[in-house]
N, C-alpha and C positions, 0 to 999 in steps of 0.2 A: 448427505443422502443422495444417491443417484437415482434418476428416474429414466426409464427407457420406454420408447414407443415401439410400436410394431413395425416390422420390416414391411415395406410395400410389396405388393404382388410382383413376383419376379417377371422380367420381360418375357413375352411369348407365352405366358401361362394365363389362360382365360379364367376368370372367376368361376367357381363351380356353381352350377344351377341348384335350385332348391331340391329338385328331384335327385340330383347326384348326391347331395348332402344327406338326404333321407335314406337312400338306398346304398350308402357307402359300405364298402366291405369291412370297415372298422367297426360297424355296428353288429356284425355277425356274432362275435362272442357274447355280447350282451343279450341278443335275441335267444341264442342257445341256452344261456344261463337262466333266463326267465322261463324258457320252455321246460327246463329241468325242474325248476322250482314249482311251476304250475303242475307238472306231472306228479311231483311228490305229493302235493296237496290233494289232487284228485285221487291218487292211488291210496291215500290214507283215509279216505272218506271225509269230504269237506264238512259235513254236519258234525262229525266227531271233533274235527279241528276247531270249528266254531264254538262248540260246547265247552271245549277245554279252555279256549281263550276267555270265554265269559266267566270262568272261575278265577280269573286273574285277580289277585289281591291288590286293590288300589293303594293300600297303606305302604306297599313296597316301592311305589313309584319314586318318592324322594331319594331313597337309597340307591335305586337303579340309576336315576339321572345323575346323582353325585358321583357314582362309580364310573359311569360312562364318560362324563366330561372330565373328571379328574384324571382318568387314564390318558387322555389326549394332551392335557396340560403337562403331565409328567413326560409324555413322549417328546414334547417340544423342549423341555428342560434337558432331557437326556441327549437329544440331538445336538443341542447347543454345546454340551460338554465335549462332544466329538468334533464339532466344527472348529472349536477353538484350537484344536491340535493341528489342523491342516490348512486353516484359512486365517485371514484377519478376523478379529473377534466381532461377530455380528451381535447386535443388542439382544439380550435375553428376551425382552418383551416382544420384539419383532419376530424372533425365531418361533416363539410360542404362537404368535398371531398367524404366521404363515403355516404352522402345523395345523391349527384349527381350520384355517381357510382351505387348506389342501384337502380336507375331508369332503369338500363339496363334490369331488370327483372320485372318491374312494372306491365306488362301485363300477367305475369305467375302466377299460383296458389301460394298464400302466398308471392308473389314478394315484397310486401311492407315491409316484414321483412328482406329483404336482407341487407339493410343498418345497421340494428341492429346486424346481424350475422357477417357482415364484420368488424364492429367496435370492436365487442367482440373478433374477431380473432387477431386483431393487437394491442389491448390494454387489460390490465387486468381488464376486465369488464365482469360480468356474462351475458349470453345471456338473461336470464329472466329479469334482470334489464334494459338492453338496450331495450327490447321489451316493458317493462312496460312504459318507457318514450315515446316510439312511441304510445302506446295505449292511454295514457292520453292526449298526444298532439292531436291525431286524434279525440278523444271524445270531447274535448273542442272546437276544430275547427268545428266539426259537430254542436255543440250547437250554435256557432256563425253564421254558415250558415243558420240554422233554423231561427235565429233572423233576418237575412237578408231577409228571405223569407216572413216575416210577412207583411210588407207594401204592397207587390204585391198580397199576398193571399187575402187581403180584397176586391180585385177587382173581384174575381171569386167565384161563389157559390160552385164549386166543390173542392176548394183548402183546405178547413178545414180538410177534411179526410186525404189528403196528408201530411199536416203539423203535424197533430196528430199522424199519423203513423211514420213519421220520428222522432218526439220527443219521442214517445213511445219506438222505437227501441233503441235510444240512452240511455234513462233512464234504460231500461232493461239490457243493457251491463254494465252500471255503477253499477247497483244493484248486478249483478252476481259477479263482481270483488270486491266490497266493503262491501257487507252485508255477514257476515261470515256464517250464516246458509244456505243462498242461494248458496254460493261458495262451501261449503262442499257437498251439494246435487249434484251440477254439477260435482264436482271433483270425486265423486264416480262413476258417469257415464263415465267420461273421463278415469278413471283408468281401466275400463273394455275393452277399445279399445286397441288392440295390438299395433297399430302404435303410439298411444299417451302415452301409459303406460311408455315407456322409457324416456319420456320427463317430468315426474312429478316433478323432481327437478326444472327445468326451469319454469314450470307452477306455482309451489308454490312461487318461487322467483318473478315471474311476479305479482302474486296477492298481495304479501306482499309489494312490492315496489309501486304498484298502490295505495294502501291505504295510504302509506307514502306521495306520491305525492299529492293526493287529500286533505290531511290534512295539507299540508305545505303551508304557506302563500306566499312563494316565487314562487310557481307554478302560482299564479295569478298576480304577479307583472309584469311579462313579457307577459301577455295575449294579450297585444296590438299588439305584433308581429303577433299572429294568426289572429287578426282582420285585420291587413294590408294584410296578405295573402288572407283572404276572399275577400277583396276588389279587389285585383289583379286578383284572380281567376274569379270573376264575370265579371270584366272588360275585361279579355281575351275572355270570352264567348260572351260578348256584342260586342266587336270589330269584332269577327269572324262572328257573325250573321249579323251585319250591313255591313260587307264587301261583303256578299252574297246577302242580302236583305236590302238595305239601307232604313233607316227610318221606318221599320216595327215594331221594338221592342225597347222600351225605356229601360233605365238602371234598373229601378225598376222591370219591368216585367222580364228582363233578370236575375235579382237576384233571383226572385221567381222560374223561370224555372230551372236555374242551381242548386240552393240549393236543391230543392226537388228531382231533378234527381240524384244529387250526393249522397245525404244521402239515398234515397230509393234504388238505385242500389247497394249501398255498402253492403246491407244485403243479396244480392243474392250470389249464389255459383259460379258465373261467375268470372274467373280470371281477376283482374283489372277492374271489372264491365264491361268488354268488351261485347258489344251486348246489355246488360241490360241498360247501361247508354244511348246509342244511341237511343234505342227504346223509353225509357221514355222521353228523350229530344225531339225527333221528335214529339211524341204525344202531349207534352205540348206546343211546338211551334205552332202546328196546333190549339190546343184548346184555348190557351191563347194569342198567337201571331197572329193568323189568317193566317199563312203561308200555301201555298200548301204543300202537304205531301212530294213531291219530293224535294222542296226547303228546307223544314225542315230537311229531311234526309241528304241532302248535308251539311247543317250547322252543324249537329251533327257529321258527319264523318270528316269534315275539322277541327272542334274543337278538336276532338280526335287526329288527326295528329299533330295539332299545340301544343297540350299539351303533351300527353303521347308519341306520335311519336317522337317529337323533343327531349324530355328528354331522351328517350330510346337511341337515337343516341349518345347523349352526354355521357350517362352512359356507353354504350359499348365502346366508345372511351377511357374513363377513366379506364375502368375495366382492360384492358391489363396492364396499368401502375401499378395499385394497386396490381394486381396479381403478377407481376414480382417483384415489389419493396418489398412486404411483403412475397414473396415466398408462396403464397396461391395456393391451388389446389381445383378444383371444388368439390371433394368428401367431403371436410370439410365444405363447405359453408352452407349447409342446415342440418348439423348434430348437433343437440343440445346436444348430450350426452358428447362430449369430451371437453366441455368448463367448466372450474372450476367455482364453486360458490365462488365469491369473498366476503370477509367479508365487510359488509356495513360500510362506513365511518360514524362515529358519526355525528349527526346533531348538529350544533352550530349556533348561531345567527350571528357570524362574518364571515360566509362563503359567 
């Protein structure tokens, strides 16, 4: 097992002051997302939101916790099946551990990439390859969520546009990463951005491994794991809504609302889709589920706490162990430049 320490502060770069860290521009998306979430609660009548949350059925907590944590365990297992195609085989347990630990930053900008960067720091895996596996995993998962939304979308006249937009966004991302002329065009634009130019090696690795994954049959053999994840995610949302507003939304409608909200909010600039997901979910619960706006907002907020809130607590609890065990430091976690590009393991049918 390899352990890596942080890169020292580059020569000529003075350490950032506490004031600079607090008022950093990277905090702007989080502030805006929290402002949207706060505005949503205020607009929906805080007292109504509070009353709805008080009706939450405590008996549903074990089911909700099991679905929430089980989802991320399966996410780690599915990620591992993809990593085995394009990298040396990382241990399954360590891959799941890094997946759970990465949830500590799930609500931060680019927080979903933390698990990839953590694994690259403790194993001889290129960051671009680890992120490629995450990207393919999430794109296929999004496609399954859109499929889950189809039965419910047939009930509502306004649903076709939402499903089409979600599907179009997913197809666009796949095209950018797999169609070479499109990728070259996007790459030229990315290369002009000072902050992204230094990551071009990782970006090229990401694109190359994404193509390999989409073309490899083993990517689809384990697709059923993502399907189980989708069922668990929808079920978590369904149980939360019914714990607050019993009998108002069935599973098919819950699948439609959750899937569209999840995929649509993912294309926003909001970190972790914070604010965007809650607003979309509350609106659809009103339009498709017939819930009062305050109750719908309460359901969206409680679901966020049950999903990302719980996983963030687990991730932060594990982060201290991972950091100490592998002697990692924060300065290296989001730096894509100091990770070597590892030679891809040849693909053979017996792997």
